[in-house]
C-alpha positions, -999 to +999 in steps of 0.1 A: -213-497+250-226-460+244-194-445+248-177-466+225-202-458+200-195-420+206-161-423+204-160-430+166-184-406+158-168-379+177-135-386+158-153-386+123-163-351+132-130-337+144-115-349+110-111-320+086-127-339+058-158-347+080-165-313+093-194-290+080-183-267+053-186-237+073-162-248+096-137-258+070-140-225+051-136-206+086-104-228+092-088-224+058-096-185+061-076-185+094-048-204+085-046-186+051-050-151+065-043-150+101-014-174+105+007-159+079+000-124+097+009-139+132+043-154+117+052-124+097+048-104+130+071-128+147+097-125+120+094-088+122+102-088+160+126-110+157+142-093+128+141-059+147+157-072+176+186-085+153+187-054+134+187-029+162+214-047+180+235-051+147+231-014+140+240-003+177+267-023+176+280-011+142+271+024+153+292+022+184+320+007+166+323+037+141+319+059+169+349+044+187+369+040+153+366+079+147+377+085+184+409+063+180+416+081+147+415+115+165+436+099+193+461+085+170+462+118+153+470+138+183+499+113+196+512+113+158+517+153+162+537+147+191+559+122+176+563+147+150+573+173+173+600+148+187+615+145+154+612+184+145+630+188+179+659+165+175+668+182+143+671+215+156+707+228+154+708+239+193+693+211+205+720+188+185+743+210+201+729+205+237+729+169+231+765+162+213+783+191+224+809+199+250+802+210+282+811+247+275+787+244+244+760+232+265+765+256+289+762+283+262+729+270+249+716+268+280+723+303+289+710+315+256+676+306+258+673+296+223+662+263+229+635+272+254+621+297+228+621+271+204+602+248+225+578+276+236+566+279+199+556+242+200+534+250+231+522+279+217+510+263+184+495+229+206+481+243+237+471+206+246+508+204+253+518+210+290+556+210+283+589+196+267+618+184+282+650+171+265+676+154+284+711+140+272+728+111+285+749+131+310+717+136+329+714+173+318+681+187+308+665+214+292+628+230+290+604+254+284+579+244+311+592+215+332+617+209+357+631+182+380+619+187+415+653+178+431+690+169+422+679+136+415+698+119+382+669+119+357+685+090+336+675+067+362+638+076+359+616+048+347+605+070+316+638+076+306+647+037+311+618+030+290+626+053+264+660+038+259+648+002+260+629+011+229+659+025+208+643+054+193+608+044+188+582+065+197+566+055+232+533+062+246+538+061+287+504+072+295+500+085+330+532+091+341+528+081+376+555+088+402+582+109+386+607+134+396+596+159+370+569+182+369+557+214+355+554+251+365+516+246+363+521+216+387+496+192+368+491+159+384+498+124+369+462+120+363+462+154+343+488+146+317+497+118+292+532+116+287+552+104+256+591+098+248+618+088+225+651+080+226+675+100+205+699+073+190+732+077+171+723+061+136+758+048+133+767+033+169+728+029+180+738+045+212+716+066+231+723+102+230+695+116+250+655+118+255+625+138+246+597+138+269+562+154+262+532+158+284+500+162+268+473+178+286+443+153+295+417+177+287+427+173+248+418+136+252+389+141+273+372+165+251+373+140+219+359+112+240+335+133+264+318+145+231+306+111+224+274+097+236+261+062+234+223+059+238+207+076+268+235+073+295+263+054+277+299+069+275+334+061+264+363+053+285+402+048+276+426+023+291+464+017+281+478-010+271+481-022+308+446-020+316+450+015+338+426+044+334+436+070+308+400+085+307+366+079+321+340+105+326+330+118+359+295+102+357+308+069+344+294+041+367+324+016+360+356+031+361+377+001+362+376-029+340+390-063+345+415-072+319+399-108+317+368-096+305+384-086+269+395-112+242+430-113+225+411-099+194+416-059+186+381-054+187+347-071+199+316-068+220+308-084+256+277-081+281+283-080+318+260-076+348+271-049+371+249-047+404+213-052+392+221-039+355+231-053+324+259-033+303+272-038+269+307-031+264+322-026+229+359-020+224+384-017+200+424-013+201+444+012+185+471-004+166+493+028+168+490+038+204+480+002+219+455+020+242+420+004+242+384+026+236+356+012+254+319+023+249+298+014+278+261+015+279+230+000+295+212-026+274+179-015+286+185+019+265+185+000+227+153-022+242+130+009+247+132+014+207+128-024+203+098-024+226+081+008+207+084-012+176+069-045+191+039-022+205+031-012+168+036-048+157+012-062+181-012-037+175-013-044+138-015-082+143-046-076+167-062-055+139-058-084+114-066-111+137-101-091+145-107-086+108-099-118+098-116-136+122-148-117+111-142-118+072-139-154+078-172-161+098-193-137+070-174-155+040-180-192+055-215-186+062-221-164+027-206-198+009-223-225+030-257-210+036-266-216+001-248-248-002-268-262+030-303-253+015-293-269-018-281-300+001-314-301+019-334-298-014-312-330-028-323-349+004-359-345-002-350-352-041-335-387-028-368-396-011-386-392-045-401-355-044-393-343-081-415-311-076-389-295-058-369-265-073-343-241-062-355-205-062-319-191-055-310-160-078-271-160-073-250-153-102-219-175-092-207-212-089-232-220-062-263-203-082-252-222-114-252-254-093-289-246-085-298-243-120-280-274-127-300-290-102-333-279-114-325-291-147-312-325-134-345-329-115-364-321-148-340-348-169-349-372-144-386-370-147-381-374-184-360-403-181-383-422-158-409-415-185-388-431-211-377-459-189-415-469-185-419-467-224-389-488-230-396-516-208-422-527-231-401-526-259-377-550-238-393-584-245-397-575-285-360-566-283-351-597-265-369-617-289-350-602-319-318-607-304-328-646-301-336-645-338-306-629-351-288-655-332-305-684-346-300-676-382-259-679-380-264-716-363-288-724-389-264-713-418-236-730-407-257-763-402-272-763-432-235-760-449-226-788-429-256-808-446-245-796-482-209-811-473-223-845-466-244-846-494-214-835-517-194-861-502-222-888-507-224-879-544-185-880-547-183-841-552-150-839-530-140-807-544-172-791-536-174-812-504-139-798-492-149-762-497-184-764-482-165-782-450-138-753-450-166-725-451-185-744-423-157-746-400-151-708-411-186-697-393-184-721-365-150-707-351-160-672-361-192-675-337-172-695-309-205-697-291-206-657-285-168-656-268-143-629-279-113-651-273-105-684-286-073-709-283-044-703-307-051-739-320-088-727-330-073-695-347-050-717-367-079-740-376-097-711-387-070-695-408-065-731-421-098-732-433-097-697-450-065-707-469-081-737-480-108-718-498-084-693-509-064-719-523-091-736-544-096-701-561-057-694-565-047-730-570-012-735-576-004-693-574-006-697-534+013-718-509+010-723-472+033-729-443+022-727-409+045-734-379+028-738-348+048-743-313+032-768-292+035-747-257+016-718-276-015-740-282-031-737-248-028-698-248-061-678-258-058-649-282-085-621-296-102-642-322-100-636-362-067-616-358-048-636-385-074-636-411-076-598-421-037-598-423-037-630-443-063-616-464-039-585-472-013-607-480-031-627-507-048-597-523-023-569-519+007-590-521+007-623-537-019-614-563+002-587-572+032-606-579+043-627-611+043-665-602+036-686-574+037-667-537+042-681-504+026-673-470+045-686-437+028-683-408+046-687-372+034-688-339+059-693-307+058-683-270+085-660-261+094-649-221+064-628-214+042-626-247+030-645-277+044-638-312+026-644-341+044-636-376+028-638-410+054-634-440+047-633-477+068-630-506+045-606-527+050-574-543+059-554-508+056-517-509+078-486-507+092-466-480+067-437-483+036-466-483+049-482-454+055-451-433+019-440-439+007-473-425+029-471-395+016-439-388-023-451-391-009-480-368+003-456-343-034-443-338-056-468-351-091-454-341-081-421-354-076-435-387-105-457-388-127-428-380-117-411-410-121-442-437-151-426-452-130-396-458-101-412-472-107-443-496-071-454-494-071-462-456-100-487-466-071-510-480-055-512-445-088-514-425-085-551-415-051-544-405-060-512-383-087-532-373-068-558-354-043-532-339-075-513-325-086-547-308-055-554-295-046-522-279-079-516-265-080-549-248-044-547-235-026-516-239-006-499-266+026-525-255+011-553-275-001-549-312+011-551-348+042-544-362+047-539-400+080-544-425+081-545-460+106-542-490+096-533-521+096-561-547+106-589-516+077-592-497+060-580-463+062-592-426+036-584-399+042-595-363+017-594-338+025-591-302+000-609-279-001-614-240+003-647-227-036-656-213-041-692-202-078-685-200-102-660-221-106-626-205-144-610-207-147-588-239-177-576-255-171-582-292-203-564-302-192-532-281-156-535-298-174-537-334-194-505-329-169-486-312-144-497-341 
């Protein structure tokens, strides 16, 4: 049982609203200050990782693109050399001339000198060889190692298959051609282009050029990626064109690369993770690949993480200290004021808050002191008023006796007049007596519709005695509407306005028609007269007053014109105070034709509790 009692108490303490104020403030300070800082730190770390990774990728791809442009430019120079060589007259004579002419060109050495000019201007060219379709060749640096027919070599057949399109061979591999310097196949890169007759599309010969590898290596070797990264180049078949001596990986599997012309992927080689970024040249078909250890970029990221963590540690330390100090500074005077209030609850009104703070808590303490002073005054005042209570109750009883005495006296006069045969006086006194009796309604603020109709009937009877034939009345009461309750005396002020401002102002007899009927969810009371009516300006003024009846009634003493509509505004205010603005009075009038007042009242099968005297004082 003891554990069961402790559990709800412990749960209440754990709820935020049930915690002491200093704990609530501390938690709020932590949530507002520290939690956003932690969230910001996490976002910064995550963002730094993404940005550094993206920058490394973008920079590497830019470097690879620059290397590809340099390589493409070098190869494009070789292509231009093949065109310049083809257009030379001696070369054309060697390609298309008869055997005697070809022999003369070879012996003259003009073509060799012409080719030697290219190698002089471009020292990265190892040699240029021109071969015709008869298998005869001429070169400045290159020669066949034996008497093999060079037209059967793979590089020759490959050039023929491309029909005059410039072809990048790559490392030449096994072939029967070498250079005077005796470069190995891995030390040169070969290109070729077939010389095709533009009319017959037959191959006339082939130009073969060897490019020294060091020119390509010089372009790629100067590029460094991170701490230990490097570039390597492969041909379209995946064979290595260039890789630095210190490269960890010299051969890459073709399955690692996607079909796209560029991309990025990560592979684990041994116990290290490497990132590979590649871009394929659309001109040469070679793939330039950047290789670097992923740990190199992580070093910079870890350094940023270290600074962020240090910043978060300082923020958290400062935030916790500030939260504790601020919560104590705010909660301590409030706790002191709370203890004074607890003592005041027990009846000690001599306590005073002696703090001198100028903030809201200090103002609360000053208000607390004033409150205790006022309470003491009120207690003394209540003791004096207790003595006056009995006298007030006696005066109230006397005030209630006077109206009862009045209508009882009128009832006696009615019977005396009836006994003496003065029927007109008897009826007048009887109507006035009924008017007072319904007006009192035993102190109730709501009466049945039937009694309201009786009241207005008595009032009209009195007025008809005064105006005689000038006033005619018609009352139509739906039988189903008799049972409902309404705010008492809401028709009499409107009928009075109809008589004094409508019927009285017209010439000849007037008619006042009263209809009461039940609608779907409300009771509708309509009072229509055929009096003088009112113009549009006066009608608009009254409608504006009906929209805010209380404010208009408060100004009645300043605006004498509003006294003419006081009864109408009184009815509007009483209904809307009791039931809201969905109900009340609506006014329509036409000058010279009459006025219609419609009262919308809720359907009530029993009276609601309303304080008549309080409403009358408020109005």
